[in-house]
C-alpha positions in Angstrom: 106.4 81.6 111.2 104.2 81.1 114.3 106.7 82.9 116.5 106.5 86.1 114.4 102.7 85.9 114.5 102.6 85.7 118.3 105.3 88.4 118.7 103.1 90.7 116.4 100.0 90.0 118.5 101.8 90.4 121.9 101.2 94.2 121.7 97.6 95.0 122.7 97.4 97.9 120.3 98.4 95.7 117.3 95.8 93.1 118.3 93.2 95.9 118.4 94.3 97.2 114.9 94.0 93.7 113.5 90.6 93.3 115.1 89.5 96.6 113.5 90.6 95.5 110.0 89.1 92.1 110.5 85.7 93.6 111.4 85.8 96.2 108.7 86.7 93.7 105.9 87.7 96.4 103.6 90.9 98.3 102.8 91.5 101.3 105.1 93.8 104.2 104.9 95.9 105.1 108.0 93.8 108.2 108.4 90.6 106.1 108.7 92.3 103.7 111.2 93.6 106.6 113.3 90.0 108.0 113.5 88.9 104.7 115.1 91.7 104.5 117.6 93.1 106.4 120.5 96.7 106.3 119.3 98.5 108.7 117.0 99.2 108.3 113.3 102.9 107.5 113.6 102.2 104.8 116.2 99.5 103.3 114.0 101.8 103.3 111.0 104.5 101.6 113.1 102.1 98.9 114.3 100.8 98.4 110.8 104.3 97.9 109.5 104.8 95.1 112.1 101.5 93.5 111.2 102.4 93.6 107.5 105.8 92.0 108.2 104.0 89.2 110.1 101.6 88.9 107.1 98.5 89.5 109.2 97.9 92.6 107.1 98.3 93.3 103.4 99.0 96.8 102.0 98.6 98.3 98.6 99.4 101.8 97.3 96.5 103.8 95.8 97.7 107.2 94.6 99.4 108.9 97.6 97.8 106.6 100.1 98.6 103.1 101.4 95.5 101.0 102.1 95.6 98.2 104.6 93.4 95.1 104.9 93.4 91.9 106.8 95.1 88.9 105.2 92.2 86.4 105.3 94.5 83.4 104.7 96.6 84.3 107.7 93.5 84.6 109.9 92.2 81.3 108.7 95.5 79.6 109.8 95.7 81.3 113.2 93.5 78.8 115.0 95.7 75.9 113.8 98.8 77.8 114.9 97.3 78.2 118.4 96.5 74.4 118.5 100.0 73.6 117.4 101.7 75.8 120.0 99.4 74.3 122.7 100.5 70.8 121.6 97.0 69.9 120.4 98.0 69.5 116.8 101.3 68.2 115.2 103.4 70.9 113.5 103.5 70.5 109.8 106.5 71.8 107.9 105.6 74.4 105.2 
């Protein structure tokens, strides 16, 4: 699980998108996210797909739009994942 998290965050644009969603703390449409970024809609959609697959981001359909929001549970577990990777905390099987 942790490997997919760190692969998803290895791309700076994805880290910025996750940061935006974490700061906003509300569901956002791709259009809104694009307005806050310097990257195009198709690239934002691609990065959101990867963040969703890594479970950093949750998505839900509303009408013709898909709204994205940060997965709070995943963000809460991230510090422990870093400590585990750095050898500061034993790995626990899930």
